[in-house]
C-alpha positions as CSV (number, residue, x, y, z in Angstrom):
1,M,99.5,82.8,119.5
2,E,101.4,82.8,116.2
3,L,99.3,85.7,115.0
4,A,101.4,86.6,112.0
5,Y,101.5,83.1,110.7
6,Y,97.7,82.5,111.0
7,S,96.7,85.8,109.4
8,D,99.2,85.2,106.6
9,L,97.2,82.1,105.7
10,A,94.3,84.3,104.7
11,V,96.6,86.5,102.6
12,R,98.1,83.4,100.8
13,L,94.7,82.0,100.0
14,V,93.2,85.3,98.7
15,N,96.3,85.9,96.5
16,S,96.1,82.5,94.9
17,E,93.8,84.2,92.5
18,E,94.4,87.5,90.5
19,P,91.0,88.4,89.1
20,A,92.2,91.4,87.1
21,R,94.7,89.3,85.3
22,G,92.4,86.3,85.0
23,T,94.8,83.9,86.7
24,D,94.1,81.3,89.4
25,A,96.7,79.1,91.0
26,L,94.2,77.1,93.0
27,T,93.4,74.5,90.3
28,S,94.5,71.1,91.8
29,V,95.0,69.1,95.0
30,D,98.7,69.7,94.6
31,A,98.1,73.4,94.6
32,V,96.0,72.9,97.8
33,R,98.9,71.0,99.4
34,T,101.3,73.8,98.4
35,L,99.0,76.3,100.0
36,F,99.0,74.4,103.3
37,G,102.7,74.6,103.4
38,E,104.2,73.0,106.5
39,S,100.9,71.8,107.9
40,Q,101.6,68.2,107.4
41,Q,98.3,66.9,108.8
42,A,96.3,69.2,106.6
43,T,98.4,68.2,103.6
44,R,97.7,64.6,104.1
45,R,94.0,65.2,104.4
46,A,93.7,67.3,101.2
47,T,91.5,65.9,98.4
48,D,90.3,67.2,95.1
49,A,87.1,68.4,96.7
50,D,89.1,70.9,98.7
51,V,89.8,72.9,95.6
52,T,86.2,74.0,95.2
53,R,85.8,74.5,99.0
54,L,88.8,76.7,99.3
55,R,87.8,78.8,96.3
56,S,84.5,79.6,98.1
57,V,86.3,80.6,101.3
58,R,88.8,82.6,99.2
59,A,86.0,84.8,97.7
60,R,84.7,85.4,101.2
61,L,88.0,86.4,102.6
62,R,88.7,88.7,99.7
63,A,85.4,90.4,100.5
64,V,86.7,91.0,104.1
65,F,89.9,92.7,102.7
66,E,88.0,94.8,100.2
67,A,85.6,96.0,102.8
68,A,88.4,97.0,105.1
69,A,90.3,98.7,102.3
70,D,87.2,100.7,101.4
71,G,86.9,101.9,105.0
72,D,83.8,99.8,105.8
73,E,85.0,98.3,109.1
74,V,81.5,97.1,110.1
75,L,81.0,95.1,106.9
76,A,84.5,93.7,107.2
77,V,83.8,92.5,110.8
78,D,80.4,91.1,109.9
79,L,81.9,89.1,107.0
80,L,84.7,87.8,109.2
81,N,82.3,86.9,112.0
82,A,80.3,84.8,109.6
83,L,83.4,82.8,108.7
84,L,84.3,82.4,112.4
85,I,80.8,81.0,113.2
86,E,80.9,78.6,110.2
87,F,84.5,77.5,110.9
88,P,85.0,77.4,114.7
89,V,88.4,76.8,116.4
90,S,89.7,76.1,119.9
91,P,92.8,77.4,121.5
92,Q,95.3,74.8,122.5
93,I,98.6,74.8,124.5
94,S,101.4,73.4,122.4
95,G,105.1,72.8,123.0
96,H,106.1,71.1,119.7
97,E,109.8,70.3,119.8
98,L,110.9,73.7,121.0
99,R,112.8,73.8,124.3
100,D,114.0,76.6,126.5
101,E,117.5,76.8,127.9
102,D,116.5,74.5,130.8
103,G,115.3,71.9,128.4
104,R,111.6,72.4,129.1
105,P,109.0,72.8,126.3
106,N,108.5,76.3,125.1
107,W,104.8,76.3,125.8
108,H,102.7,78.6,123.6
109,M,99.1,78.9,122.3
110,H,98.0,77.4,119.1
111,I,94.7,77.4,117.2
112,A,93.4,73.9,117.1
113,D,90.6,73.0,114.6
114,Y,88.5,69.8,114.6
115,A,87.1,70.3,111.1
116,A,85.7,67.5,109.0
117,N,88.0,68.3,106.0
118,A,91.3,70.0,105.2
119,S,89.8,73.1,103.7
120,A,87.5,73.7,106.6
121,G,90.5,73.5,108.9
122,F,92.5,75.9,106.8
123,A,89.5,78.3,106.7
124,A,89.2,78.1,110.5
125,T,92.8,79.0,111.3
126,A,93.0,81.6,108.6
127,S,89.8,83.4,109.7
128,M,90.9,83.3,113.4
129,G,94.3,84.7,112.5
130,L,92.8,87.5,110.5
131,A,90.3,88.2,113.3
132,F,93.2,88.6,115.8
133,H,95.1,90.8,113.4
134,L,92.0,93.1,112.9
135,T,91.2,93.4,116.6
136,E,94.8,93.9,117.7
137,L,96.0,96.3,115.0
138,G,92.9,97.7,113.4
139,A,90.8,97.1,110.3
140,D,92.8,99.6,108.3
141,R,95.7,97.2,108.5
142,L,93.9,95.0,105.9
143,G,94.6,96.3,102.5
144,I,94.2,95.7,98.7
145,C,97.1,96.6,96.5
146,E,96.5,100.0,94.7
147,A,98.8,99.2,91.8
148,P,96.5,98.3,88.9
149,P,95.8,95.7,87.7
150,C,97.1,94.0,90.8
151,R,94.4,93.4,93.5
152,N,96.4,91.3,95.9
153,A,95.6,91.4,99.6
154,Y,98.2,92.4,102.2
155,L,98.6,93.0,105.9
156,D,100.0,96.4,106.8
157,T,102.6,96.0,109.5
158,S,104.3,99.4,108.9
159,T,104.8,101.7,111.9
160,N,102.9,104.6,110.3
161,R,100.1,102.6,108.6
162,S,101.3,103.9,105.2
163,R,101.5,100.7,103.2
164,R,99.5,100.9,99.9
165,Y,101.0,98.0,97.8
166,C,101.3,94.3,98.3
167,S,105.0,94.2,97.3
168,D,108.0,96.3,96.5
169,R,107.6,95.4,92.8
170,C,104.1,96.8,92.7
171,A,105.2,99.9,94.6
172,T,108.0,100.5,92.1
173,R,105.6,100.0,89.1
174,A,103.1,102.4,90.6
175,N,105.7,105.1,91.3
176,V,107.1,104.8,87.7
177,A,103.5,105.1,86.3
178,A,102.8,108.2,88.5
179,Y,106.1,109.8,87.4
180,R,105.3,109.3,83.7
181,A,101.8,110.6,84.2
182,R,103.3,113.8,85.8
183,K,105.7,114.2,82.9
184,R,102.9,114.0,80.4
185,L,100.8,116.5,82.3
186,D,103.8,118.9,82.5
187,A,104.4,118.5,78.8
188,G,100.8,119.4,78.1
189,R,100.9,122.4,80.3
190,S,104.1,123.6,78.6
191,A,102.4,123.3,75.1
192,D,99.4,125.3,76.3
193,S,101.5,128.1,77.7
194,A,103.9,128.5,74.7
195,P,103.7,131.9,72.9
196,A,101.6,132.1,69.8
197,A,103.5,132.0,66.5
198,D,104.1,135.2,64.5
199,P,101.2,136.0,62.2
200,A,101.8,135.3,58.5
201,P,103.2,138.1,56.4
202,A,99.8,138.6,54.6
203,A,98.2,139.2,58.0
204,R,100.7,142.0,58.8
205,A,100.2,143.8,55.5
206,T,99.4,147.5,55.6
207,P,96.2,148.8,54.0
208,L,98.4,150.3,51.2
209,A,100.0,147.0,50.6
210,R,96.6,145.3,50.5
211,D,95.4,147.8,47.9
212,R,98.5,147.1,45.9
213,D,97.7,143.4,46.1
214,R,94.2,143.9,44.8
215,T,94.8,146.5,42.0
216,G,98.4,146.1,41.0
217,R,99.1,149.7,42.0
218,T,98.9,151.7,45.1
219,A,95.8,153.7,46.0
220,D,98.0,156.9,46.2
221,T,99.3,156.5,42.6
222,A,95.8,156.0,41.3
223,H,94.5,159.1,43.0
224,D,97.4,161.4,42.1
225,S,97.7,160.6,38.4
226,S,97.4,163.8,36.3
227,P,95.2,163.7,33.1
228,V,97.1,163.7,29.8
229,I,96.4,166.9,27.7
230,D,96.6,166.5,24.0
231,R,98.2,169.5,22.6
């Protein structure tokens, strides 16, 4: 089956909204048709009612990604199973127009849906694709971008399961922010460890000098003065 394609449908639907930024691209039937992409049959079936339907499915798919990103695999699976039950699909052998070198159809498996409306069909294929991705590669391959304020979903296909951001742009932005934070921290530590300034001259004054400041003369002069004898 075209696993990557079907699971990517879920990512595209979830990322049609950016909650932290207050943006939503899924606002019209034209947006629905754009979301469907090359699925000509679904595009022709799309109506205004599919906007509301897909928004509901989107929220549920986002919950799957967030549960997986939080490490709660059981919850992610339960949420995804609920979608699979509500939007069932059937496997189907397809050849399309692809031919091998002998001119025979390039038979492969597709996910066929028999939904009553376009959004239900999209939900069925997206959920099944995500289910295959989760079971074949692991729930930890479903992620939510860690670069605030972005909360886009992504599918981690890296060899070492190290992906943390939805795009190179977010990765760069997060790295720059982390670098600046380290620089501020280093600057603060340097300021704290700087030697104290020399005390003011008054603070270094000797007792004799302090007496001079108070009386206008030194204590020694006052004590050693001889009495004047009137002859």
